[in-house]
C-alpha positions in Angstrom: -17.8 0.3 28.4 -16.0 3.0 26.4 -12.7 1.6 27.6 -13.5 -1.9 26.4 -14.9 -0.6 23.1 -11.8 1.4 22.4 -9.5 -1.5 23.2 -11.6 -3.9 21.0 -11.4 -1.4 18.1 -7.7 -1.0 18.5 -7.1 -4.8 18.6 -9.3 -5.2 15.5 -7.4 -2.5 13.7 -4.1 -4.1 14.5 -5.5 -7.5 13.4 -6.7 -6.0 10.1 -3.2 -4.5 9.6 -1.4 -7.7 10.2 -3.8 -10.1 8.5 -2.3 -12.1 5.7 1.3 -11.6 6.9 3.7 -13.7 8.9 3.5 -11.1 11.7 0.0 -12.1 12.6 1.2 -15.4 14.1 3.7 -13.5 16.3 1.0 -11.0 17.3 -1.4 -13.8 18.3 1.5 -15.4 20.2 2.1 -12.2 22.2 -1.6 -11.8 22.8 -1.9 -15.4 24.1 1.1 -14.9 26.4 -0.4 -11.7 27.8 -3.7 -13.4 28.5 -1.9 -16.2 30.3 -0.1 -13.5 32.4 -3.4 -12.0 33.4 -4.7 -15.4 34.3 -1.8 -16.4 36.5 -1.8 -13.0 38.2 -5.5 -13.3 39.0 -4.9 -16.8 40.4 -2.0 -15.4 42.5 0.6 -17.8 41.1 3.5 -15.8 42.2 6.4 -17.7 40.6 4.8 -17.7 37.1 3.7 -14.1 37.6 7.2 -13.0 38.3 8.6 -14.8 35.3 6.0 -13.6 32.9 6.0 -10.2 34.4 9.7 -9.8 33.6 9.1 -10.9 30.1 6.1 -8.5 29.7 8.3 -5.7 31.0 10.6 -5.9 28.0 7.8 -7.1 25.7 6.9 -3.6 24.5 10.5 -2.9 23.3 10.7 -6.4 21.7 7.4 -5.8 20.0 8.6 -2.5 18.6 11.7 -4.2 17.2 9.8 -7.2 15.7 6.9 -5.2 14.4 8.8 -2.2 13.2 7.4 -2.3 9.6 3.8 -2.9 10.9 4.2 0.0 13.4 5.2 2.3 10.6 2.1 1.2 8.6 -0.1 1.7 11.6 1.2 5.2 12.2 0.8 6.0 8.5 -2.8 4.8 8.5 -3.4 6.9 11.6 -1.9 9.9 10.0 -4.0 9.5 6.9 -7.2 9.3 8.8 -6.4 12.3 11.0 -7.8 15.7 10.2 -4.3 17.1 10.8 -2.9 15.2 7.8 -4.4 17.8 5.5 -2.2 20.8 5.2 -5.2 23.0 4.4 -6.5 22.5 8.0 -3.5 24.3 9.4 -3.6 26.9 6.6 -7.2 27.6 7.4 -6.5 27.9 11.1 -3.7 30.3 10.6 -5.6 32.3 8.0 -2.7 32.0 5.5 -4.6 30.0 2.9 -8.3 29.6 2.4 -8.4 27.8 -0.8 -7.9 24.0 -0.7 -5.3 22.7 -3.1 -6.5 20.6 -5.9 -4.2 17.6 -6.6 -6.1 16.6 -9.8 -4.3 16.9 -13.2 -4.7 15.7 -16.7 -4.3 11.9 -16.6 -4.7 11.3 -20.3 -0.9 10.9 -20.9 -1.0 8.0 -18.3 -3.9 6.3 -19.9 -2.6 6.7 -23.5 0.9 5.5 -22.5 -0.7 2.5 -20.7 -2.6 1.5 -23.9 0.6 1.5 -25.9 2.6 -0.4 -23.2 -0.1 -3.0 -22.6 -0.5 -3.5 -26.3 3.1 -4.3 -26.8 3.4 -6.3 -23.5 5.9 -3.9 -22.1 6.1 -4.1 -18.3 5.6 -0.8 -16.3 5.3 0.3 -12.7 3.8 3.7 -12.1 3.4 5.3 -8.7 0.8 8.1 -8.5 0.8 10.3 -5.4 -1.6 13.0 -4.6 -0.4 13.9 -1.1 3.4 13.8 -0.8 6.3 13.8 -3.3 7.8 10.5 -1.9 11.2 12.0 -1.9 12.8 9.1 -0.2 11.7 6.7 -2.9 12.4 9.2 -5.7 16.0 9.6 -4.5 16.5 5.9 -5.0 16.2 6.4 -8.7 17.0 9.2 -11.2 15.4 12.6 -10.5 13.6 14.0 -13.6 11.0 16.5 -12.5 9.6 16.6 -16.0 6.2 17.4 -17.3 4.0 14.4 -17.7 3.6 13.2 -21.3 2.7 10.0 -23.1 5.9 9.9 -25.2 8.1 10.3 -22.1 6.4 7.5 -20.2 6.7 5.2 -23.3 10.4 6.1 -23.7 11.1 5.4 -20.0 9.6 1.9 -20.1 11.0 1.0 -23.5 13.0 -2.2 -23.0 16.1 -0.6 -24.5 15.9 2.4 -22.1 18.4 2.5 -19.2 15.5 3.8 -17.1 13.0 1.0 -17.7 14.0 -1.1 -14.8 12.2 0.3 -11.8 9.2 2.5 -11.1 8.2 6.0 -12.2 6.8 8.4 -9.5 4.2 10.9 -10.6 3.1 13.8 -8.3 0.8 16.7 -9.3 1.2 16.2 -13.0 5.0 15.9 -13.1 7.2 12.8 -13.4 9.4 13.3 -10.3 11.7 10.3 -10.9 12.3 7.1 -12.8 14.1 3.8 -12.1 13.0 4.0 -8.5 13.3 1.1 -6.1 10.1 0.2 -4.3 9.7 -1.9 -1.1 8.5 -5.5 -1.9 5.6 -6.9 0.1 6.4 -9.7 2.5 2.9 -11.1 2.3 1.9 -14.2 0.3 0.6 -13.1 -3.1 -1.2 -15.1 -5.9 1.2 -17.2 -8.0 0.5 -15.1 -11.2 1.9 -12.0 -9.6 5.6 -11.4 -10.3 8.2 -9.2 -8.7 6.7 -6.0 -10.3 3.3 -6.7 -8.7 5.0 -7.5 -5.4 6.8 -4.2 -5.5 3.5 -2.4 -6.4 1.7 -4.0 -3.5 4.6 -3.3 -1.1 4.6 0.4 -2.1 0.8 0.6 -1.5 1.3 -0.8 2.0 4.1 1.6 2.9 2.5 4.8 1.4 -0.8 6.4 0.5 0.0 6.2 -3.2 -2.0 4.5 -6.0 0.1 2.0 -8.0 -0.4 1.0 -11.6 1.2 -2.2 -12.8 1.3 -3.4 -16.4 2.3 -7.1 -16.8 5.1 -7.9 -19.1 3.8 -11.4 -19.7 0.1 -10.7 -20.4 -0.2 -6.9 -20.9 -2.9 -6.9 -18.2 -3.3 -3.9 -16.0 -3.5 -4.1 -12.2 -3.7 -1.4 -9.5 -2.8 -1.5 -5.9 -3.9 0.6 -2.9 -3.5 0.1 0.8 -2.1 -3.4 0.2 -5.2 -4.4 -1.8 -5.4 -5.1 -5.6 -7.6 -4.9 -8.6 -6.5 -7.1 -11.6 -7.2 -7.2 -15.3 -8.7 -3.7 -15.5 -10.1 -1.9 -18.5 -8.7 1.5 -19.5 -12.0 3.1 -18.6 -11.8 1.6 -15.1 -8.2 2.8 -14.7 -9.2 6.3 -15.6 -12.1 6.3 -13.1 -10.0 4.9 -10.3 -7.2 7.5 -10.8 -9.6 10.4 -11.1 -11.4 9.2 -7.9 -8.1 8.9 -6.1 -7.0 12.4 -7.1 -10.4 13.8 -6.0 -9.9 12.2 -2.5 -12.6 9.6 -3.0 -12.6 6.6 -0.7 -11.3 3.6 -2.7 -10.8 1.1 0.2 -13.8 -1.0 -0.5 -13.3 -1.1 -4.3 -10.0 -3.1 -4.0 -9.7 -6.8 -3.1 -7.7 -8.3 -0.3 -5.0 -10.6 -1.6 -6.5 -13.6 0.2 -9.9 -12.9 -1.2 -8.5 -12.4 -4.7 -6.5 -15.7 -4.5 -9.6 -17.6 -3.3 -11.8 -16.1 -6.1 -9.1 -16.9 -8.7 -8.9 -20.6 -7.5 -12.7 -20.9 -7.7 -12.6 -19.5 -11.3 -9.9 -22.0 -12.3 -11.8 -24.9 -10.7 -15.0 -24.0 -12.6 -13.3 -24.0 -16.0 -13.8 -27.3 -17.9 -10.8 -29.5 -18.4 -9.6 -30.3 -21.9 
């Protein structure tokens, strides 16, 4: 019973990870093929068993190659949920450090800058990380390592600035880098989401960071976390979400899946009177 429960939980977790992407169809294909292999083996159909057995023998390697991005996300999620992901655990065990680090900082410069940028319909993409510095992504842009300030953020995203095209990475109250290149999600997204939103969602899928996106067309503010989004947020909601994230609150249920968001948006459009 324990074995069956663990396998079911693992398959469900993999399904949740792949849901909404093209990879889900490949995964279901692999699963169907494996079930057929078990069936023909039970029926002692030797010829089909040999053919499918050879295929299943290299199936693990093929799956790793095909699902490389998804495997990376799965391991990242596993690492996030593990007690060993927190450095303070090791520090406590080794008696080197007893006090838990606090990743919270003054986020008022982010909120104040967002108000100015949204008011002038200036597009912005801000990555807020409380766990790691995201050096790999920071090195894709220009390293700043500057103190967080409202004026600096506004200057970076000014349309005349050479640094405005790309993302800003913020870690522990410092702007680590600007003009950073983020991974773009491969999933289907609602039509009103542009490349900036796709990059924000992709970054939230690949890392544990919280992403803030300001639309250049409408000035609306969106946030992404774990591949899920919240759209058209107020500044008070943005402040609360960032504070909760920095205080290690669970935000998973507060964000909407892309498929659910798109369906809700279609319902909203359908209910509006024509003319």
